[in-house]
C-alpha positions in Angstrom: 98.7 211.2 57.2 96.5 209.3 54.3 98.7 206.7 53.1 99.5 205.2 49.5 97.2 202.2 48.6 99.3 198.9 49.6 98.7 197.8 45.6 100.7 200.1 44.4 104.0 199.5 46.4 103.2 195.7 45.6 103.4 197.2 41.5 106.3 198.6 42.4 108.3 196.2 43.3 106.3 193.3 41.3 107.4 195.7 38.2 110.8 196.0 39.1 112.0 191.9 39.2 113.4 190.7 35.9 111.3 187.3 36.3 107.8 187.2 34.5 105.5 187.2 37.8 101.6 186.9 37.6 98.9 186.0 40.1 95.4 184.0 40.0 92.6 183.5 42.1 91.0 180.2 43.1 89.7 180.2 39.4 92.7 180.5 38.4 92.0 184.3 36.4 94.7 186.7 36.8 94.6 189.5 39.1 98.0 190.5 38.6 100.9 190.8 35.7 104.1 192.5 36.2 106.3 194.4 33.8 108.7 190.9 33.1 105.5 189.0 32.7 104.8 191.3 29.5 107.9 191.9 27.9 108.5 187.6 27.9 104.9 186.5 26.9 104.5 189.7 24.4 100.4 190.1 26.0 99.4 193.5 27.2 99.0 193.3 31.2 95.6 195.0 31.0 93.8 193.0 28.2 95.4 190.1 30.5 94.4 191.2 33.6 90.7 188.7 34.7 91.5 186.2 31.8 92.3 182.2 32.8 96.3 182.2 32.7 96.2 179.8 30.5 94.5 181.8 27.9 97.6 184.1 28.2 100.4 181.8 28.6 99.0 178.5 26.7 101.9 176.9 28.2 102.3 173.2 27.4 101.9 171.9 31.5 98.6 173.8 30.9 97.6 170.4 29.2 99.2 168.1 30.9 99.8 169.0 35.1 98.9 172.7 35.6 101.6 173.7 38.6 99.0 176.8 39.5 96.1 174.8 40.1 98.4 172.0 41.6 99.9 174.2 44.3 96.4 175.9 45.2 94.8 172.2 45.5 97.8 171.1 47.8 99.5 174.7 49.0 102.4 173.1 48.6 105.3 175.3 46.4 106.0 174.0 42.9 109.6 174.5 41.7 111.5 174.4 38.6 109.3 173.5 36.1 110.5 173.8 32.2 107.8 174.5 29.8 107.3 176.0 26.4 104.8 179.6 26.1 102.8 180.4 23.2 103.7 184.2 22.7 101.9 186.8 21.0 104.0 186.4 17.5 103.2 183.1 17.7 106.5 181.6 18.4 107.7 178.8 21.3 109.3 180.6 24.0 110.9 178.2 26.7 110.6 178.8 30.2 111.6 177.9 33.8 108.2 178.2 35.9 107.8 178.1 39.7 104.0 178.3 41.7 103.3 179.0 45.1 100.2 178.9 47.2 98.7 182.8 47.5 97.4 182.8 51.4 95.3 185.7 52.9 95.9 186.5 57.0 94.5 183.3 58.4 96.1 181.3 56.3 93.3 180.4 53.8 94.9 179.2 50.5 93.1 182.5 48.1 95.1 182.0 45.3 98.4 181.5 43.5 101.6 182.9 42.4 103.5 182.3 38.9 106.9 183.6 38.3 108.7 182.4 35.3 111.7 183.4 33.0 113.2 183.1 29.5 115.2 180.4 29.7 116.2 180.7 26.0 117.1 184.2 26.6 119.4 183.0 29.7 121.0 180.3 27.0 121.8 182.8 24.7 123.7 185.2 27.2 125.4 182.6 28.9 126.6 181.6 25.5 127.4 184.7 24.6 129.3 185.4 27.8 131.4 181.9 27.7 132.2 182.4 24.1 131.3 178.9 23.7 130.1 177.3 20.6 128.0 174.2 20.2 126.7 172.6 16.5 123.9 174.8 16.7 125.5 177.4 16.3 126.5 176.2 12.7 124.0 176.6 11.0 123.2 174.0 7.7 120.8 172.0 6.2 122.3 170.9 3.0 124.0 167.7 2.3 127.6 168.5 3.0 126.8 170.4 6.5 124.9 167.3 7.5 127.8 165.5 7.2 130.1 167.6 8.9 127.6 167.3 11.2 127.9 163.5 11.9 131.5 163.9 11.9 131.9 166.4 14.5 131.3 164.1 17.4 132.8 161.4 16.5 136.2 163.4 15.9 135.5 165.3 18.9 135.6 161.4 21.2 139.5 161.1 20.3 142.7 163.6 20.9 144.0 162.9 17.6 145.4 165.9 15.6 143.0 167.4 12.9 143.4 169.7 9.9 140.4 171.6 9.0 140.8 172.9 5.7 138.5 175.7 4.1 138.4 178.8 2.2 138.1 182.4 4.3 135.1 182.8 6.3 133.8 179.4 5.8 134.0 178.8 9.9 136.9 176.6 10.3 137.3 178.1 14.6 133.5 177.9 15.3 133.9 173.9 13.8 136.9 173.4 16.1 135.2 174.8 18.9 132.3 172.5 18.7 134.9 169.6 18.5 136.4 170.8 22.0 133.1 171.9 23.6 131.7 167.9 22.4 134.9 166.7 23.7 136.6 164.9 27.0 138.3 167.9 27.0 135.7 170.5 27.3 136.2 171.7 30.9 139.9 172.7 29.9 140.7 175.8 28.0 140.4 176.3 24.3 143.4 178.6 23.1 143.0 180.0 19.7 146.1 181.7 17.9 146.6 183.4 14.9 149.8 181.7 13.4 150.2 184.2 10.3 149.0 187.1 11.9 152.6 187.2 14.3 156.4 187.8 13.2 158.8 184.1 14.2 160.3 186.0 17.2 156.6 186.8 18.7 154.7 183.9 17.7 157.6 181.5 19.1 157.3 183.4 22.3 153.8 183.0 22.3 153.3 179.3 21.6 155.9 178.1 23.9 156.0 181.3 26.4 159.8 182.8 27.7 161.4 183.3 31.1 162.5 186.7 32.9 165.4 188.4 31.2 165.5 186.1 27.8 165.2 189.3 25.9 165.2 193.0 26.2 161.3 193.8 28.0 161.3 190.2 29.1 160.9 191.7 32.8 158.6 188.3 34.1 158.0 184.9 32.9 155.0 184.3 30.7 153.5 181.2 29.7 152.9 180.2 26.0 149.6 179.2 24.6 150.4 175.5 24.7 150.8 175.6 28.7 147.8 177.8 29.2 145.8 175.3 27.2 147.2 172.4 29.5 144.6 169.7 29.6 142.3 171.3 26.8 142.7 172.4 23.0 145.0 174.3 21.0 143.7 175.7 18.0 146.5 176.9 15.1 144.9 178.9 12.5 146.6 179.8 9.2 149.0 176.7 10.0 150.3 177.3 6.5 152.1 180.4 6.9 154.5 179.4 9.5 158.1 179.4 8.9 160.5 176.7 8.2 162.2 176.8 11.6 158.8 177.3 13.4 157.8 174.4 11.8 160.7 172.2 13.3 159.8 173.4 16.6 156.3 172.3 16.3 157.0 169.0 15.0 159.2 168.5 18.3 156.1 169.8 20.6 154.1 167.3 18.9 156.4 164.5 19.3 157.8 165.1 22.6 154.3 166.3 24.3 156.8 169.3 25.9 157.8 172.7 25.3 160.8 175.1 26.2 160.3 178.6 27.3 162.7 180.9 25.6 165.5 181.1 28.3 164.9 178.4 29.6 166.6 175.1 30.0 164.1 172.9 31.8 161.2 171.6 29.7 157.4 171.7 30.6 155.1 168.7 29.9 151.6 169.4 28.1 148.7 167.9 27.2 147.1 169.3 24.2 144.9 168.4 21.5 146.2 170.2 18.5 143.7 171.3 15.8 145.2 173.4 13.1 143.4 175.0 9.9 144.6 176.5 6.9 143.2 178.5 4.2 145.2 176.4 1.4 145.9 172.9 0.8 148.6 171.4 2.9 148.9 168.7 0.4 149.9 170.9 -2.3 152.1 173.0 -0.1 154.1 170.0 0.7 154.4 169.0 -2.7 156.1 172.3 -3.4 158.6 171.9 -0.5 156.9 174.9 1.6 155.9 172.9 4.4 157.1 170.0 6.1 155.9 166.4 5.1 156.6 165.3 8.6 154.8 167.9 10.0 152.2 167.2 7.6 151.5 163.7 8.8 151.7 164.1 12.5 149.1 167.3 12.6 147.0 165.8 9.8 145.3 162.9 11.6 141.9 163.5 11.0 141.1 165.9 8.1 138.2 167.9 7.6 137.7 170.2 4.4 134.6 172.9 4.8 132.7 173.7 1.8 132.2 176.8 1.0 129.0 178.6 0.5 128.7 179.1 -3.3 128.7 175.0 -3.1 125.8 175.0 -0.2 123.6 177.9 -1.5 120.5 176.2 -0.1 121.9 176.9 3.6 121.5 180.7 2.8 117.5 181.2 3.8 118.1 179.1 7.2 122.0 182.0 7.4 119.9 184.6 6.9 117.2 184.2 9.7 120.4 183.5 12.0 122.2 186.4 11.2 119.5 189.0 11.4 118.2 187.2 14.9 121.6 187.6 16.0 121.5 191.3 14.7 118.4 192.3 16.0 119.0 191.2 19.7 122.3 193.1 19.5 121.4 196.2 17.9 117.8 196.1 20.1 116.3 196.5 15.7 112.9 194.8 14.8 113.8 193.9 11.3 111.5 191.1 10.4 113.5 189.6 7.4 114.2 189.9 3.6 112.2 190.9 0.6 111.8 188.1 -1.7 113.6 189.9 -4.1 116.8 190.4 -1.9 116.7 186.8 -1.2 117.4 185.8 -4.8 120.3 188.6 -4.8 121.6 187.2 -1.9 121.1 183.5 -3.5 122.8 184.9 -7.0 126.1 185.8 -5.7 129.4 184.2 -5.6 130.7 184.6 -1.6 134.2 184.9 -1.7 134.1 186.0 1.4 132.0 182.9 2.0 129.4 183.2 5.5 131.6 186.4 6.9 130.8 188.0 3.3 127.3 187.4 4.0 127.0 188.6 8.1 129.0 191.9 6.7 125.8 192.2 4.3 123.5 191.8 6.5 125.1 193.8 9.0 125.6 197.0 6.4 121.8 196.1 5.7 120.8 196.7 9.1 122.7 200.4 9.5 120.3 201.1 6.4 117.0 199.3 7.7 116.5 199.9 11.5 112.8 197.9 10.7 110.5 196.1 8.4 112.4 193.7 5.8 115.5 194.3 4.0 115.3 195.0 0.0 117.6 195.1 -2.4 118.4 199.0 -2.0 119.9 197.8 1.5 122.4 195.6 0.3 125.8 197.0 -1.2 126.1 197.7 -5.3 127.6 194.3 -6.2 124.2 193.1 -5.3 121.9 195.4 -7.0 124.0 195.3 -10.5 122.8 191.7 -10.7 120.1 190.7 -12.8 116.5 191.2 -11.1 114.2 188.4 -9.3 112.5 187.2 -12.5 116.2 186.3 -14.2 116.8 184.9 -10.8 114.1 183.2 -10.4 115.1 180.2 -12.5 119.0 179.9 -10.8 116.5 179.9 -7.7 114.0 176.9 -8.5 117.4 174.9 -10.2 119.1 174.9 -6.9 115.9 173.3 -5.2 115.5 171.1 -8.1 119.3 169.9 -7.7 119.1 169.4 -3.9 116.0 167.6 -4.3 117.1 165.3 -6.9 120.4 165.1 -5.1 119.4 163.8 -1.5 116.8 161.3 -3.6 119.7 159.6 -5.5 122.1 159.4 -2.1 118.7 157.6 -0.6 118.4 155.9 -3.3 114.8 156.7 -3.9 113.8 156.9 -0.4 111.6 159.9 -0.7 111.1 159.6 3.7 114.8 160.0 4.3 115.6 162.3 1.6 112.9 164.5 3.2 115.1 164.1 6.4 118.7 165.0 4.9 116.8 168.0 3.8 115.2 169.5 6.9 111.7 169.4 5.3 108.6 167.0 6.3 108.2 164.2 3.7 104.7 166.0 2.5 106.8 168.9 1.8 108.7 167.0 0.0 106.0 165.5 -2.3 104.5 169.1 -2.8 107.9 170.2 -3.9 108.5 167.6 -6.4 105.2 167.5 -7.9 105.5 171.6 -8.4 108.9 171.6 -9.2 108.0 168.7 -11.9 110.3 165.9 -10.5 109.5 162.2 -11.4 109.6 159.7 -8.5 112.9 157.7 -8.9 112.6 154.3 -10.6 113.8 152.4 -7.6 112.1 153.6 -4.2 113.9 152.7 -1.5 110.7 152.0 0.5 110.2 148.7 -1.2 114.0 147.3 -1.2 
């Protein structure tokens, strides 16, 4: 009975593996290339066959110490090497590679096997599963955001209570999570609750818990959010909406470091860092008599104010790129970006809903544009009713000019420092200054 060639079976096995796998001969020419390798590198397997592996992977390790050459020369496997490969889209992709010698029936080394996995994709997936956020998730190169980035690690080092103020959609919870994840409490829970979404009776039970029989339908003990956050951080969103009675109970918890579940006579000690958030200035509410001043001063040890999107419009192109990358991954689409005209419309808009509204706008465009560039007609009607690109161009130019001039002022005329703050190369800054007609400042910080 005729049997299938062994190579067919081998191909089937290799193509069922989620890691990229390629084999080479003694000259490092590729002899096999599985489907996962195609996906990770973007290279066609048949075009890769016979080529030198460095010409296909174009990895950083090819220029230093090639794991395949090393394993062929020594006969010893090499594992856990992290490097970057250049994909077909000319994008650097972080991968972890391992190499092993390929031997014949007599045990002689006749080539090598390289396995590699996409570390970028794994990290993205891990963060999605964990629901964790770091500074990398807070996007912005504008001066207000750079100041925020410098503050967050310092805030994270302490256990002091903090209040984050900002309009709806500015990312208050994102900042709170970043503070928690950078803090010594990062291994403990981060528990969030929207105080404005629940009536007092339910909020009290949610925050402090209850004992069985405390009220109708309380059939068993239930720990509150403070207990669940023990050792970690509790995020009290929209704290400005809680009632005066609840403010008193919350103040006692902060003062005593313990909670008393409904129906219990025994207090429960808790070690929790409190981060509160509000879309209304608490100081104003205190002056109006709508928020207790003692609670205000208890929670406002650290005060963070998030800028609305209209005050950092130079971040919009960066935010749009990040949102598009996110939806491409979630929806399996190939949207390449936004047209210049569409970006102009996005830049001109005032965004009462801030970053959240911008994300909703891009999500709508994804429904209408499954691939290619997002055009003006894919945007909501209020964007289409704005002035055309020719009228908006001056606004974009003035935004860029204002950002550069402000950065130069803040850095005493030092152009390299200004370029670093803006997140661009100094040569790019010099070119933009020339294009926009910005004269070098009289006081050049480099000569001070």
